[in-house]
C-alpha positions as CSV (number, residue, x, y, z in Angstrom):
1,X,4.3,-31.7,-3.8
2,X,0.5,-32.0,-3.9
3,X,0.4,-32.9,-0.3
4,X,2.4,-29.7,0.6
5,X,-0.1,-27.6,-1.5
6,X,-3.0,-29.3,0.3
7,X,-1.4,-28.5,3.7
8,X,-0.8,-24.9,2.7
9,X,-4.5,-24.5,1.8
10,X,-5.5,-26.1,5.2
11,X,-3.1,-23.7,6.9
12,X,-5.0,-20.7,5.5
13,X,-8.4,-22.2,6.3
14,X,-7.3,-22.8,9.8
15,X,-6.2,-19.2,10.3
16,X,-9.6,-18.0,9.2
17,X,-11.4,-20.4,11.5
18,X,-9.2,-19.8,14.5
19,X,-8.7,-16.0,14.8
20,X,-9.3,-13.9,11.7
21,X,-12.5,-11.8,11.5
22,X,-15.0,-12.0,8.7
23,X,-15.0,-8.2,8.4
24,X,-12.8,-5.4,9.6
25,X,-14.0,-4.4,13.2
26,X,-14.4,-0.9,14.5
27,X,-13.0,0.7,17.6
28,X,-14.9,3.7,18.8
29,X,-12.0,5.6,20.4
30,X,-8.3,5.7,20.7
31,X,-7.2,2.5,22.4
32,X,-5.0,1.8,25.4
33,X,-1.5,1.0,24.0
34,X,-1.1,-2.3,25.9
35,X,-4.6,-3.5,25.0
36,X,-4.1,-2.5,21.4
37,X,-0.9,-4.5,21.2
38,X,-2.6,-7.5,22.8
39,X,-5.7,-7.4,20.7
40,X,-4.5,-6.2,17.3
41,X,-0.7,-5.9,16.7
42,X,0.3,-9.2,18.3
43,X,-2.5,-11.2,16.6
44,X,-1.8,-9.3,13.3
45,X,-5.4,-8.3,12.7
46,X,-6.7,-5.1,11.1
47,X,-9.2,-2.7,12.6
48,X,-10.7,0.8,12.0
49,X,-10.4,3.3,14.8
50,X,-13.0,6.1,14.9
51,X,-12.5,9.3,16.8
52,X,-8.7,8.8,16.8
53,X,-7.8,11.6,14.4
54,X,-11.1,13.4,14.1
55,X,-9.8,16.2,16.4
56,X,-6.9,17.0,14.0
57,X,-7.1,20.6,12.6
58,X,-6.4,19.1,9.2
59,X,-10.0,17.8,8.9
60,X,-11.4,21.3,8.9
61,X,-8.5,23.3,7.6
62,X,-7.3,21.3,4.5
63,X,-9.7,22.9,2.0
64,X,-8.3,23.7,-1.5
65,X,-8.2,27.4,-0.5
66,X,-6.2,26.7,2.6
67,X,-3.8,24.4,0.9
68,X,-3.2,26.9,-2.0
69,X,-2.5,29.6,0.5
70,X,-0.2,27.5,2.8
71,X,1.7,25.3,0.3
72,X,0.5,26.3,-3.1
73,X,3.9,27.4,-4.3
74,X,5.7,24.3,-2.9
75,X,7.1,21.8,-5.4
76,X,6.0,18.2,-4.8
77,X,6.7,14.9,-6.5
78,X,3.7,13.6,-8.4
79,X,3.2,10.1,-9.9
80,X,1.7,10.3,-13.4
81,X,0.4,7.2,-15.3
82,X,-1.8,6.7,-18.4
83,X,-4.5,4.9,-16.5
84,X,-4.0,5.3,-12.8
85,X,-2.1,2.1,-12.0
86,X,1.4,2.9,-10.7
87,X,3.8,0.3,-9.5
88,X,1.9,-2.4,-11.2
89,X,2.3,-5.2,-13.7
90,X,1.5,-4.2,-17.3
91,X,2.0,-7.2,-19.7
92,X,5.4,-8.6,-19.0
93,X,6.7,-5.5,-17.2
94,X,6.5,-4.0,-13.7
95,X,5.9,-0.4,-14.5
96,X,6.5,2.5,-12.2
97,X,5.0,6.0,-12.7
98,X,6.6,9.0,-14.3
99,X,7.8,11.1,-11.4
100,X,6.9,14.8,-12.1
101,X,7.8,17.9,-10.1
102,X,4.8,20.2,-9.8
103,X,3.7,23.1,-7.7
104,X,1.0,22.0,-5.2
105,X,-1.4,24.6,-6.8
106,X,-0.9,22.9,-10.2
107,X,-1.8,19.5,-8.7
108,X,-5.0,21.1,-7.2
109,X,-5.8,22.6,-10.6
110,X,-5.7,19.1,-12.1
111,X,-7.8,17.6,-9.3
112,X,-10.4,20.3,-9.6
113,X,-10.4,20.3,-13.4
114,X,-9.2,23.8,-13.7
115,X,-6.1,23.0,-15.7
116,X,-5.9,21.5,-19.2
117,X,-3.3,18.8,-19.4
118,X,-2.2,16.2,-21.9
119,X,-3.9,13.3,-20.2
120,X,-2.8,10.9,-17.6
121,X,-3.8,10.3,-14.0
122,X,-2.1,12.3,-11.2
123,X,-1.3,11.0,-7.7
124,X,0.7,12.6,-4.9
125,X,2.0,9.4,-3.4
126,X,5.7,9.8,-2.8
127,X,6.7,7.8,0.2
128,X,9.7,8.2,2.6
129,X,8.0,10.9,4.7
130,X,6.9,13.2,1.9
131,X,4.7,15.1,4.4
132,X,7.7,16.0,6.5
133,X,10.2,16.5,3.6
134,X,8.0,18.2,1.0
135,X,5.1,19.8,3.0
136,X,6.4,20.6,6.5
137,X,4.1,23.6,6.6
138,X,1.2,21.2,7.1
139,X,2.6,19.2,10.0
140,X,1.1,21.4,12.7
141,X,-2.4,20.4,11.4
142,X,-1.8,16.7,12.3
143,X,0.0,14.9,15.1
144,X,3.8,14.2,14.5
145,X,3.0,10.6,15.6
146,X,0.2,8.6,17.0
147,X,1.0,8.5,20.7
148,X,-0.8,5.3,21.7
149,X,0.7,3.5,18.7
150,X,4.2,4.8,19.5
151,X,3.7,3.6,23.1
152,X,2.4,0.2,22.0
153,X,5.4,-0.4,19.8
154,X,8.0,1.5,21.8
155,X,9.2,3.5,18.8
156,X,8.4,6.5,16.6
157,X,7.2,6.1,13.0
158,X,9.8,5.6,10.2
159,X,7.8,7.7,7.8
160,X,4.8,10.0,7.7
161,X,3.3,10.2,4.2
162,X,0.8,12.5,2.4
163,X,-1.6,11.2,-0.2
164,X,-3.7,13.2,-2.7
165,X,-5.1,11.9,-6.0
166,X,-7.7,11.4,-8.6
167,X,-10.4,8.8,-8.4
168,X,-8.7,6.8,-11.2
169,X,-5.5,6.4,-9.2
170,X,-5.4,2.8,-7.9
171,X,-2.8,1.1,-5.7
172,X,-2.1,-2.5,-7.0
173,X,-2.1,-5.4,-4.6
174,X,1.0,-5.6,-2.5
175,X,2.3,-6.0,1.0
176,X,4.5,-3.8,3.3
177,X,7.0,-4.6,6.0
178,X,5.4,-1.9,8.2
179,X,2.7,-1.5,10.9
180,X,0.6,1.0,9.1
181,X,-1.9,3.6,10.5
182,X,-3.8,5.1,7.6
183,X,-5.7,8.3,8.4
184,X,-8.2,9.7,6.0
185,X,-8.5,13.5,6.1
186,X,-11.1,14.1,3.4
187,X,-13.0,11.8,1.1
188,X,-12.9,8.0,1.4
189,X,-10.5,5.1,0.8
190,X,-11.6,1.6,-0.1
191,X,-9.3,-1.2,0.9
192,X,-9.3,-4.8,-0.2
193,X,-7.3,-6.8,2.4
194,X,-5.9,-10.3,2.4
195,X,-4.1,-11.8,5.4
196,X,-0.5,-13.2,5.1
197,X,-1.9,-16.7,5.6
198,X,-3.7,-16.4,2.2
199,X,-0.3,-16.1,0.5
200,X,-0.7,-19.7,-1.0
201,X,-3.6,-18.3,-3.2
202,X,-1.9,-15.1,-4.4
203,X,0.1,-15.4,-7.6
204,X,3.5,-13.8,-8.1
205,X,5.6,-13.3,-11.1
206,X,9.1,-11.8,-11.7
207,X,9.1,-8.8,-14.1
208,X,11.5,-6.5,-15.9
209,X,11.2,-3.1,-14.2
210,X,10.2,-0.1,-16.4
211,X,8.8,3.4,-16.1
212,X,6.1,5.3,-17.9
213,X,7.2,8.4,-19.9
214,X,4.8,10.8,-21.6
215,X,6.0,11.9,-25.0
216,X,5.5,15.4,-26.5
217,X,2.4,14.2,-28.4
218,X,0.8,13.2,-25.0
219,X,1.0,9.5,-25.5
220,X,2.7,7.3,-22.9
221,X,5.5,4.9,-23.6
222,X,7.1,2.2,-21.4
223,X,10.8,2.6,-20.9
224,X,12.8,-0.4,-19.5
225,X,15.1,0.1,-16.6
226,X,17.7,-2.3,-17.8
227,X,20.2,-1.7,-15.0
228,X,17.8,-2.8,-12.3
229,X,17.2,-6.3,-11.1
230,X,13.9,-8.0,-11.8
231,X,11.0,-7.3,-9.4
232,X,8.7,-10.0,-7.9
233,X,5.1,-8.6,-8.0
234,X,1.4,-9.7,-8.0
235,X,0.0,-9.7,-11.5
236,X,-3.6,-10.4,-10.4
237,X,-6.2,-7.6,-10.3
238,X,-8.5,-8.4,-7.3
239,X,-11.3,-6.3,-8.8
240,X,-11.3,-8.5,-11.9
241,X,-9.3,-11.6,-11.2
242,X,-8.4,-13.9,-14.1
243,X,-9.5,-17.1,-12.4
244,X,-8.7,-19.2,-15.5
245,X,-5.1,-18.2,-15.2
246,X,-5.0,-18.0,-11.4
247,X,-7.6,-20.6,-10.2
248,X,-6.1,-20.8,-6.7
249,X,-7.3,-17.3,-6.0
250,X,-10.8,-18.7,-5.7
251,X,-9.8,-19.9,-2.2
252,X,-8.7,-16.5,-1.0
253,X,-11.1,-14.7,1.4
254,X,-10.5,-11.0,1.0
255,X,-12.0,-8.4,3.4
256,X,-13.3,-5.1,2.0
257,X,-13.6,-2.0,4.0
258,X,-14.1,1.7,3.5
259,X,-12.2,4.3,5.6
260,X,-13.9,7.7,5.8
261,X,-12.7,11.1,6.9
262,X,-11.7,11.2,10.5
263,X,-11.2,7.4,10.6
264,X,-7.9,5.5,10.9
265,X,-7.2,2.0,9.5
266,X,-4.7,-0.2,11.3
267,X,-3.2,-2.2,8.5
268,X,-0.9,-4.9,10.0
269,X,2.5,-5.7,8.6
270,X,2.6,-8.3,5.7
271,X,-1.1,-8.0,4.9
272,X,-1.8,-7.7,1.2
273,X,-3.9,-4.7,0.2
274,X,-5.4,-3.0,-2.8
275,X,-6.6,0.6,-2.5
276,X,-9.1,2.8,-4.3
277,X,-10.2,6.3,-3.4
278,X,-12.8,9.0,-4.0
279,X,-11.8,11.9,-6.2
280,X,-9.5,14.3,-4.4
281,X,-9.2,12.2,-1.3
282,X,-6.5,13.3,1.1
283,X,-4.8,11.0,3.6
284,X,-1.8,10.8,5.9
285,X,-0.3,7.5,7.0
286,X,2.3,6.5,9.6
287,X,4.7,3.7,8.9
288,X,6.2,1.9,11.9
289,X,8.9,-0.6,11.2
290,X,7.7,-4.1,11.9
291,X,9.6,-6.4,14.2
292,X,11.8,-8.9,12.4
293,X,10.9,-11.7,14.8
294,X,9.4,-15.2,14.6
295,X,6.3,-13.8,12.7
296,X,8.5,-12.6,9.9
297,X,10.5,-15.8,10.0
298,X,7.4,-17.9,9.6
299,X,6.2,-15.7,6.8
300,X,9.5,-16.1,4.9
301,X,9.0,-19.9,5.3
302,X,5.5,-19.6,3.9
303,X,6.8,-17.5,1.0
304,X,9.5,-20.1,0.3
305,X,7.0,-23.0,0.3
306,X,4.6,-21.0,-2.0
307,X,7.5,-20.4,-4.4
308,X,8.3,-24.1,-4.6
309,X,4.7,-25.3,-5.0
310,X,3.3,-22.3,-7.0
311,X,1.8,-23.0,-10.4
312,X,1.9,-19.4,-11.7
313,X,5.7,-19.1,-12.1
314,X,8.2,-20.9,-14.2
315,X,11.2,-22.5,-12.6
316,X,13.4,-19.7,-13.9
317,X,11.1,-17.2,-12.1
318,X,11.4,-19.3,-8.9
319,X,15.2,-19.1,-9.2
320,X,15.1,-15.3,-9.7
321,X,12.9,-14.8,-6.6
322,X,15.1,-17.2,-4.6
323,X,18.3,-15.4,-5.6
324,X,16.7,-12.0,-5.0
325,X,15.6,-13.0,-1.5
326,X,19.0,-14.4,-0.7
327,X,20.9,-11.4,-1.9
328,X,18.7,-8.7,-0.6
329,X,19.6,-7.3,2.8
330,X,17.1,-6.7,5.6
331,X,17.0,-3.0,4.9
332,X,16.2,-3.7,1.2
333,X,13.5,-6.2,2.2
334,X,11.8,-3.4,4.2
335,X,11.4,-1.3,1.0
336,X,10.7,-3.9,-1.7
337,X,6.9,-3.7,-1.3
338,X,6.8,-0.2,0.2
339,X,4.2,1.4,-2.1
């Protein structure tokens, strides 16, 4: 078993030496579709594209005043948590946010500090095309899809999502089964990225799912979702990693980058990422379904080897992950890390 762990560590080191960048590169303009596929999608490498969405009307229009006038009365889904961490491990639970229906104007009141509320951190982060489903009035201010990305992949995006939140709202480390173009409209997003080849150093556990619920007195409680199967998730906080508990993470080589208004991050499928933001940051992202090809097959093999050799999970947890992976269909796999 030790020889397998050693080879997995060498596998990651080799990827960094052979083709991965030491920082996230910048492209200065929208790329040619074929060249982008050859240079970035095929090699599964992130980059930041400047001047690819800076011409969108949203960059100048989406002021609080415009948003109030255009969609202020629209009801949107808002994630509310006690401390800003939604879809994250808390103790021995994987805890999801309380989903609250609010008018968009009320969300802006919270962001701007104009509304007194009972505590909690608010984040418009509902996926599955919430821009198209909940805020269609804003779609003329952005492009319906990114043409050069659609040409490169030969498909349209599966989802177009709208994001708006407080500075305290943090996205815990996870991965997605999507090719992701993340476009910042206002403010700034900070990403911590780890390639799929660093998977041997990233701890996983299996957790009872639960949701936050705010009581009448304003305090939050954690309510178990007993009828839902356990969730594999990353318990480590990359901003303050517990290296005594997860010593293998010392070998990981994260990339950190900031994406500013008018810039677009290409976040390749299966890359692990942790996200912070400036207060009131607005973003739109496009999810393109990844190809379930040999790359995916290889990653599943890597996941299986890490499950077998990992020191951060009990044998019972290994069995749960194995059963979960076997039983879950391809469609389910596409959504398990979709946060």
